[in-house]
C-alpha positions in Angstrom: 136.0 140.2 65.7 139.2 141.8 64.4 139.2 144.8 66.8 137.6 143.9 70.2 139.3 146.9 71.8 137.3 149.2 69.5 134.0 147.6 70.7 135.0 148.2 74.3 136.2 151.8 73.5 132.9 152.6 71.8 130.8 151.4 74.7 133.0 153.3 77.1 132.4 156.5 75.1 128.6 155.7 75.1 128.8 155.6 78.9 130.9 158.7 79.2 128.6 160.8 76.9 125.6 161.0 79.3 127.9 161.8 82.2 129.3 164.8 80.2 125.7 165.8 79.3 124.7 165.7 83.0 127.8 167.6 84.1 127.3 170.4 81.5 123.5 170.5 81.8 123.4 173.0 84.6 125.2 175.6 82.5 124.3 174.6 78.9 121.9 171.8 78.0 123.8 169.9 75.3 122.1 166.8 73.6 124.0 163.6 74.5 124.3 162.8 70.8 126.7 165.7 70.4 129.0 164.2 73.0 128.7 160.8 71.4 129.8 162.1 68.0 132.5 164.4 69.3 134.0 161.6 71.3 133.9 159.4 68.3 135.8 162.1 66.3 138.3 162.3 69.1 139.2 158.5 69.0 138.8 158.4 65.2 141.6 158.3 62.6 142.0 162.0 62.2 142.8 162.7 65.9 143.9 159.9 68.3 143.5 157.0 65.8 142.4 154.5 68.5 139.3 153.2 66.8 139.3 150.7 63.9 136.5 149.3 61.8 135.6 145.6 61.3 132.4 143.8 60.2 131.0 143.6 63.7 131.4 147.3 64.3 129.8 148.2 60.9 126.9 145.8 61.5 126.2 147.2 65.0 126.3 150.7 63.6 123.9 149.9 60.8 121.5 148.3 63.4 121.8 151.4 65.5 120.6 153.6 62.6 117.8 151.2 61.8 116.7 151.2 65.4 116.7 155.0 65.5 114.5 155.2 62.4 112.3 152.4 63.8 111.7 154.3 67.0 110.9 157.4 65.0 108.3 155.4 63.0 106.9 154.0 66.2 106.3 157.5 67.6 103.9 158.5 64.8 100.4 158.7 66.2 98.0 158.4 63.3 95.0 160.0 65.2 97.1 163.1 65.9 98.9 163.7 62.6 96.1 163.1 60.1 93.8 165.7 58.4 94.8 169.3 57.8 98.0 169.1 59.9 99.3 166.2 57.9 98.4 167.9 54.6 100.2 171.0 55.7 103.3 169.0 56.8 103.3 167.2 53.4 103.0 170.5 51.5 105.8 172.0 53.6 108.1 169.1 52.7 107.3 169.2 49.0 108.1 173.0 49.0 111.3 172.2 51.0 112.4 169.6 48.4 111.8 171.9 45.5 113.7 174.7 47.2 116.5 172.3 48.3 116.9 170.9 44.8 117.0 174.4 43.3 119.6 175.7 45.8 121.7 172.6 45.4 121.7 173.0 41.6 123.1 176.5 42.1 125.7 175.3 44.5 126.8 172.4 42.4 126.9 174.1 39.1 123.8 172.2 37.8 125.3 168.8 38.6 122.0 166.8 38.9 123.4 163.8 40.8 125.2 165.9 43.4 122.1 168.2 43.7 119.8 165.3 44.5 122.1 164.3 47.4 122.5 167.8 48.8 118.9 168.8 48.1 117.4 165.7 49.8 119.7 166.1 52.8 118.5 169.7 53.3 114.9 168.5 53.6 115.3 166.0 56.5 114.2 166.3 60.1 115.8 164.4 63.0 112.6 163.1 64.5 114.5 160.6 66.5 116.5 163.4 68.1 113.7 165.9 68.5 111.2 163.7 70.2 113.3 162.8 73.2 114.1 166.5 73.7 110.3 167.4 73.6 109.5 164.4 75.8 112.1 165.3 78.5 110.8 168.9 78.5 107.2 167.9 78.9 106.1 169.4 75.6 105.5 166.3 73.5 101.9 165.8 74.7 99.3 168.2 73.4 98.8 170.3 70.3 102.3 171.7 69.8 103.8 168.3 70.3 101.4 166.7 67.8 102.2 169.4 65.2 106.0 168.9 65.6 105.3 165.1 65.4 103.5 165.5 62.1 106.1 167.8 60.4 108.9 165.7 61.8 107.3 162.5 60.6 107.0 163.8 57.0 110.5 165.2 57.4 111.8 161.7 57.9 109.4 159.8 55.6 109.8 162.2 52.7 113.6 161.9 52.4 113.4 158.1 52.9 111.0 157.8 50.0 113.2 160.2 47.9 116.2 158.0 48.7 114.4 154.9 47.6 113.3 156.5 44.3 116.4 158.5 43.5 119.4 156.5 44.9 118.3 152.9 44.1 120.3 152.8 40.8 117.1 152.1 38.9 115.3 154.3 36.4 112.6 156.5 38.0 109.9 154.4 36.4 111.4 151.1 37.6 112.1 152.5 41.1 108.5 153.8 41.4 107.2 150.4 40.4 109.3 148.6 43.0 108.3 151.1 45.6 104.7 150.7 44.7 105.0 146.9 45.1 106.7 147.4 48.5 103.9 149.8 49.5 101.3 147.2 48.6 103.0 144.5 50.6 103.4 147.0 53.5 99.7 147.9 53.3 98.9 144.2 53.6 101.1 144.0 56.7 99.3 147.1 58.1 95.9 145.4 57.4 97.2 142.3 59.3 98.5 144.4 62.1 95.1 146.1 62.6 93.3 142.8 62.9 92.5 141.7 66.5 95.1 139.3 67.8 93.9 135.9 69.3 93.4 135.8 73.1 96.6 133.8 73.6 98.7 136.6 72.2 97.8 139.0 75.0 98.1 136.3 77.6 101.6 135.3 76.6 102.7 138.9 76.4 101.5 139.5 80.0 103.0 136.2 81.3 106.4 136.8 79.8 106.7 140.6 80.1 108.5 140.3 83.5 110.3 137.0 82.8 113.2 135.9 80.7 110.8 135.0 77.9 110.1 138.6 76.8 107.9 137.4 74.0 106.7 140.9 73.1 110.2 142.3 72.7 111.2 139.4 70.6 108.1 139.8 68.5 109.0 143.5 67.9 112.5 142.6 66.9 111.1 140.0 64.5 108.9 142.7 62.9 112.0 145.0 62.5 114.1 142.2 61.0 111.3 141.2 58.7 110.8 144.7 57.3 114.5 145.2 56.9 114.7 142.0 55.0 111.7 142.9 52.9 113.3 146.2 52.0 116.5 144.4 51.1 114.7 142.0 48.9 113.1 144.8 46.9 116.5 146.6 46.6 115.3 149.6 48.7 117.1 151.4 51.5 116.7 149.5 54.7 115.7 152.7 56.5 112.4 152.5 54.7 111.9 149.0 56.2 112.9 150.3 59.6 110.4 153.1 59.4 107.6 150.8 58.2 108.4 148.4 61.1 107.9 151.2 63.6 104.5 152.0 62.2 103.5 148.3 62.2 104.7 147.8 65.8 102.5 150.6 67.1 99.5 149.2 65.3 100.1 145.7 66.6 100.6 146.8 70.2 97.7 149.2 70.3 95.4 146.7 68.8 96.3 143.7 70.9 98.0 144.7 74.2 97.2 148.5 74.7 97.7 148.1 78.5 101.3 146.8 78.0 102.3 149.0 75.1 104.3 151.5 77.2 106.1 148.8 79.1 107.1 147.0 75.9 108.3 150.3 74.4 110.4 151.0 77.4 112.2 147.7 76.9 112.7 148.3 73.2 114.0 151.8 73.9 116.4 150.3 76.4 117.9 148.2 73.6 117.9 151.2 71.2 119.0 154.2 73.3 121.0 152.1 75.8 123.1 150.3 73.2 122.5 150.4 69.4 121.7 154.1 68.9 124.7 155.5 70.8 126.8 152.9 69.0 125.7 154.4 65.7 126.4 158.0 66.8 129.9 157.2 68.1 130.8 155.3 64.9 129.4 158.4 63.0 132.0 160.4 64.8 134.7 157.9 64.1 133.8 158.0 60.4 133.6 161.8 60.3 136.3 163.1 57.9 137.7 165.9 60.0 140.7 166.3 57.7 138.4 166.9 54.7 136.5 169.5 56.6 139.7 171.4 57.5 141.6 170.6 54.3 141.4 173.6 51.9 139.0 175.9 53.7 136.1 175.6 51.3 134.3 172.8 53.3 134.7 174.8 56.5 133.1 177.8 54.8 130.3 175.6 53.5 129.4 174.6 57.1 127.6 177.9 58.1 126.1 178.0 54.5 124.5 174.5 55.0 123.4 175.4 58.5 121.6 178.5 57.1 120.1 176.4 54.3 118.7 173.9 56.7 116.8 176.7 58.3 115.7 178.4 55.1 114.9 175.3 53.1 113.2 173.3 55.8 112.3 175.8 58.5 110.7 178.5 56.5 108.1 176.3 54.7 107.2 174.8 58.1 106.8 178.3 59.5 104.6 179.4 56.6 102.4 176.3 56.5 102.0 175.8 60.2 98.4 175.0 61.3 96.3 178.0 61.8 95.5 177.1 65.4 99.3 177.3 66.2 98.9 181.0 67.0 101.7 183.4 67.7 105.1 183.8 66.1 107.0 182.0 68.8 105.3 178.6 68.4 105.5 178.8 64.6 109.2 179.8 64.7 109.9 177.0 67.2 108.2 174.6 64.8 110.5 175.8 62.0 113.5 175.3 64.2 112.6 171.8 65.3 111.8 170.9 61.7 115.2 172.1 60.6 117.0 170.0 63.2 118.6 167.1 61.3 121.4 164.5 61.5 120.7 160.8 61.1 119.4 161.0 57.5 122.0 163.6 56.6 124.6 161.0 57.6 122.9 158.2 55.7 122.3 160.4 52.5 125.9 161.7 52.5 127.2 158.1 52.9 125.2 157.1 49.8 126.6 160.1 48.0 130.1 159.2 48.9 129.6 155.5 47.9 128.2 156.6 44.5 131.1 159.1 44.1 128.7 162.0 43.4 129.6 164.1 46.3 133.1 165.1 47.7 134.3 164.1 51.1 134.6 167.8 52.0 131.0 168.6 51.1 129.8 165.5 53.0 131.8 166.5 56.1 130.4 170.1 55.9 126.8 168.7 55.6 127.3 166.4 58.6 129.0 169.0 60.7 126.2 171.5 60.0 123.7 168.9 61.0 125.5 168.3 64.2 125.4 172.1 64.9 121.6 172.1 64.1 121.0 169.4 66.8 122.9 171.5 69.3 121.6 175.0 68.4 118.1 174.8 66.9 116.3 173.1 69.8 117.9 175.4 72.3 116.7 178.4 70.3 113.3 176.9 69.9 112.8 176.5 73.7 114.0 180.0 74.3 111.4 181.3 71.8 108.7 179.3 73.5 109.6 180.6 76.9 109.7 184.2 75.6 106.3 183.7 74.0 104.9 182.5 77.3 106.4 185.5 79.1 105.0 187.9 76.5 101.6 186.3 76.8 101.5 186.9 80.5 102.4 183.4 81.6 100.0 181.6 79.3 101.5 178.3 78.2 102.1 177.3 74.6 99.5 174.9 73.3 100.5 171.4 74.2 102.8 172.3 77.0 102.8 170.1 80.0 104.5 170.7 83.3 108.2 170.7 82.7 110.4 168.2 84.4 113.6 169.9 83.3 115.4 170.4 80.0 118.7 168.5 80.6 118.5 166.9 77.1 
């Protein structure tokens, strides 16, 4: 390790971020991820210059992004997102992609390569950021939570597929063929995952769950590593493998050890949200090009433009195609705001655009900054709309709302 001090610094910032979130929560609930990124910017090269990159830092950051997408894939509950809700979510994303590509073509002067990067970034949803917010507020369980889950799942899966098809460096036909082969292999893995596990599997999970063996956690990590490796072999983005690994893990645990699934997930989340995910967000802040954002004024002007486009391109289709049983403007508008909340995939997509030299550093910084603002502002507005809708309805709760345990997210 070339810069062990940077590793210590990143972990110190990861510890400081929730403390700041707790301290400010009584006045303004700010997502911890915002503090993680801002603290990363503070110690990055454009401000204090304390943090430095090396292979270990980069590898842990990549693992953090993979774990974030893995956990998002795990959260998908097939029984709740299928049928009409899933069709509407898919239709909303297709409409978003068409609108995003059209707007990006106008902004880029019909530069197709740049438009694909910007247009895809405008269609993403930060499911990994939205779900903890909904869970902490008690709104994840029930109809409203399942609708947000469906739209958010497609908002993550759609851009990942688009990245695999459009940014692989292959022709569209070749990329589609490779993706189809990967889908067949993944379908085989799904079939395997849904088969009953032998009795010894459940026994060893139960015996080692509270010991140093932790067989189930190690098995989950093997699934994640295997799907990441499979995506790499096929030349696809590793985020596709991470998402597929999350889907497989839920199927395996539900089919073999349903009684231990929650306990296993808690341990995996401890690895993710306790170490790898905050590591990714702090490094995102370190890599954030603040100088490019403030350089000539244009990127800074693009920030509110991109923020508005997130809402128009992603939020409006979600509002229009919301399920019919999600009655009232407040829940539908809240759905649109949650669907417009983005960040991880925006970071990944802009990083690809920068690597391929099809997007400028100022535009990438403006996109990421707008995504950061979306995580801070859109969920807050969504909760206010939901509460206002409840008050206007005479105290009736929004469908799917459970008793709130606080919103210090």
